[in-house]
C-alpha positions, 0 to 999 in steps of 0.5 A: 349662612346655611346656604354658604356652608353647603356651598363651601362643603360641596366645594371642599368635596370636589377639591378632595375628589380632585386631589384623590385622583391626582397623580403623585409628583414624580419627586415626592415633596418631602422625605424623612432625612433623620430623627433627632433624639431629645429629652422627653417632654410635652411640647407646643410651637416650634420656630426657626431662628434664621440668624443662628441656623437653629430650631427652637421648640417650646418644650414643657419646662424648657426650650429645646435648641437644635443647632442645624449647622452643628450636626443637630446638636441639642441643648435644653435651656431655661426653666419655664412653667409650661412653655407654649411659644418661642421666637428668636429676638432679631439682632440679639442672642435672646429668645422670647418664650411664653410661660403659660402656667404662671402668666409670664413671658421670659427673655432667655439667653439662647446659648446658656438659658440665662433669664434676662427678663420676666414680664407679667402678661395677660392670662394663659399666654400662648402664641407669639408674633413679632413686629416687622422691626423686631421691637414689639411682641404680641402675645396671645392670651388664649383663655383670657382673650387678651393680646399683650403688647411687649416693648422688647427694648424696654422689656415691659408690657406696654398695653393690652388689646381685648379680644375674645377668649379662645385666641390661637395663632396670629398673622399680620393682615396689614402693616397695622392689623393683626389677624388671630384665629379664635378656636372657640368662636370658629372665626378670625378676629382682627386687632387694630395695633394702632388703636389697640382695639378689636377691628372686626371678625371673619366668620369661618363657617364649616371650620371647627376650632381653627388653630394654625394660621399662615399667610401668603403675603403676595396673594393676601390669602391666609389658611386656617387649619381646622379640627374637622379635617379641613382648612379655611382659605381666607381673603384677608383684604376682602374679609371673607372665606374663599374655600374649605380644603381637605387636610388631615386630622389634628393640625396645630400649625400652618407654615407658608413656604414662600419658595414653593408657594405652598402651605404646609399643615402638619396633622398630628392625629393622622400623622400626615403633612397636608400640602396646599399649593397656590397658583396665583389665588387658585389652591391645589391640594397636593398628595399628603406626606406621611410623618408620625402620629403626634407631629402637629407643629413644625419649623421650616428652614426656608433656605434648605427647605428642611422641615422639623416636626417634634413628635413622640409615641403616646401611651393609651389614654386613661379615663379621658386624661391626656395620654402620657409619653412613652419614655424615651420616645420624644424626638424631632423628625427631620423632613428633607425636600424631595429625594 
């Protein structure tokens, strides 16, 4: 294991040197197109509602809905107890939101925030992923290490998959296989959705506290964002770590941009967007884009190429406590592709 870690570390250093010496693109990959003001709140994951052309942000005690087709009109809906993940339910005008402080998920009407269902789930519900047909949701119980299986037609929890505490972002590694970052174990854990049982792990040596995760489906490669300034490129089919690649500090999300064949990694501590392109299976670290400090999650509109990143200015922390927001500073940064 030590030999592998040293090899991967050397590979990451070489890639970093290559990226540092590379000439910037003639056209920058993104530029700041605007800033969308919204009410102050803590926030977590963001997602894109393609059917309604809207940005969704898990926004503390509510969900922030930004209508990208209507001059970025902003509304806050629902009453949550610590919103973490939010996704649009396909074929409906409803949202599924995880409410971390009361161990529930809520189904909300997207237009008026009416609570249509409240479903008890495993403790500390966080990230959410939907099945390909949109009929089933899988909700990661972060501290509990349990995945709740939600039947969205019945609006009920219909099963649980016991993993390990520390679950973060999931992706599909196959038709019936879920891959989930484990922040505490520094590994990817696999869940068999048919048997509803844990189906193995993929070790991530050299990757500290992986959080964000995305998959390049054609290449069967996934990228985990790590807390120590690297991202782990993983062969999901072979269940092995391929390389460690340099990124910024403080990531919480990875997005795969299919049209450009690249991973986007918002890094909140460094205030940068790391970009890793794939040429087949070969990764290239592209020049980072300056964003804003605290911008650690994002939602991508795959049609326009705009990237939306929640952010706020933070006051100095006191005695190790989480820093408070500077009043009136919460907003969503709008990055447009190129110039």
